[in-house]
N, C-alpha and C positions, 0 to 999 in steps of 0.2 A: 504493500500500499504506500509506504513512504517512498519507494523508488518511482513508483508512478507519479506521485505528487511532484517530486524532484524533476522529473522528466517533463511534466506538463508545465512546471515553472520556468525551466530552461527554454522551452520551445516558446513560451509566452514572451520572455525577455528577448529572446531572438528576433521574433516579430516585431516587437516594439522597437528594438534598435534599428532593423531594417526600414520601417516606417519613417522613424526620424530622419535617417540618412537621405531617404527619398524625397521628403519635404524639404530638407535643407538644399538637396541639389535642385529641385524645381524652383525653389525661391531664388537661388543665386542666378539661375539661367534667365528668369522672367525679368529680372531688374537690369541686366546688362544693357539691352537696348535703350532702355529708359536713361541710364546713366550716361551712355553715349550721347544721346540727344542733348542732355543738359550740359555735358563737357563741351559740346560744339558751341552752345549758346555761351558758355562761359568764355570760350577762347575768343570769340567775337567780340565780346564785352571788353576782355583783357586787351586786345588789340587797339580797340577803339579809345579806351581810358588809359592808355599807357601803363598797363600793369604788368606785372611780371608774365611772360609767355611760355615758361617752362613747366609749370604745375599750378594748379588750384586745389582747393579743399572744398569737396561736395559733401553736404549732409541731407540724406534723404529721410526726412521725418515720417514718410509713409511706411518704411520698413519696420518690422517688429523690432521693439527695443531690445530685445534679446539677441539681435543679430546685428552684425556689422554694418552700420549706416553711415559712418564716416568714411569718405574716400579721398585719399591723395591721387589726383588724376594727373598723369604724366602726358602732357600735351604733344610732345615729340613722338612718343611710343604709342600715343593713343590707347592707353591701358591704365589699369589700377596699379599704383606703385606701392601703396599702403592702405590697409583698411582697419577699422576697429569700432568698438562700440562707442556710443554717445549718448549721454543723457539729455533729456528735456526738462523743463521747467515743472515744479510742483504746484504751481499757483492755480487758482480758479478751480475749475472741474476737472482738472487733469487726472489721468490714471496712466498706468503703464501702457495700456493698450490703445488709449484715446487721448493724444496730445491736445491741448487747447493752446492757441497762440494769441498773443497780445504785444501791443507796443507801449501799453501804458505803465507808467512808472508806478512802482509798487505792487505790480500784478504778479511778480515771480513766475511770469510765463516765458517760453521761448518766442522770439520774434523772427518771423519769415523774412526772408529777403537776402540781397548781397551785401556783403561787408567788405570793408578794407582793413586789413590786419594791420594794426599799428604798432607801437613801440613795445618792447619787451621790458618786464617789469617784475617786482617780487610778488609772490603769492603765498599766503599763509597755508595753502592746501597742496596736496601731491608733492611734487618735485620742487615746489617753492618758485615756480616761473609761471607767469601768465603774459598774454598778448592782449593790448587793448584792442577793442573792435568798434569801428565806426560804421553806422548803418548808413547805406547808400540809397534807400528807398523809403517810402512813406510809411510802410509796414515795420521798419526797424529804425527810423529816425532818432528814437530816444535811446538807443543802445548805450552810447557812452555815457550819457546822463545816468542811466540805470546802472552803471558799472557792470555791464555785460561783458565778460572777458573769455578768451580761450584758456582753459586750465585743466589740470588733472586733479584727481582725488583718489586717495588710497583704496577706498573699497570697490572702486569700478574695475571689474574683472578684465583681465588681458585677453581671455577667449570668449567666444560666443556662449551664452547661457540658454539659448532657444531650446525648448518651447516656453521657459520661463522668461518674464519681464523684468527689466532693470528696476530695483526698487525706487520708489518715489522719494524725494528729499535729498538727493544728490546735488540738485541744480536748482537755482532759484532764477533760472532763465538763461544761465551761460551754457555754451556748448562745453560740457565735461566730458573727459576722456580718461583712459587709463594712463598709469605712469610711464609705461613703455611707449604708448603712442605719443605721449607729450614730448618725451625724449627725442622721438624721430621727428616730430614737427619742429621742435626747437632747433635740431641740427639743419633742417631744411631752411627754416625761416631766417637763421642767422647768416645764410650764405646767399641771399637774395639782395639785389641792387634796387628793385623796384617793388611796390606794394604787391602783396599777394591777395587773391580774391578768395574769400570764403563764402560760400552761397547754402543757406539753409532754405529747403523747400519741402513742399508737400503735395502740390498738383504736380 
């Protein structure tokens, strides 16, 4: 009897692992065309506004929060250079699965739109580095006033946790990433001569 229970349990676990792997693969494949479309728009914007044209940072808030949704896009190779988890703000009616966006001061929500990444500064979180963000659209024009910055936070996992969502409370509106991702971004950003575009989008 015990052997049968163990056998059935093993089979059930194997099926569960297979289903999760299939879901992850399907999810990744369906997002690539969308990402490339956004990357093409981003490159046109960077050329027009004299931003760095070697890479940009794209954050797709429509992707499950437990999956990588921040992408460093290499314009030259037309491919993902790095990817990682990214938190959204906890304000308003936000949940892990349903982000709510706002440009209002004090909302603690993420603001959609294009940002210019500004100066490097000290952070009390993560690896103690953050980058100022300047909103370039009406949807994120208060970003600097709201102290919305790019930074890391120790509890943010380095690897995907899907099908789980990221816990709420890691971000008050800032794009918050893991420490390893922040180290990668910091290295890239310190070696640029022109402003780098960061774009948070949902549609």
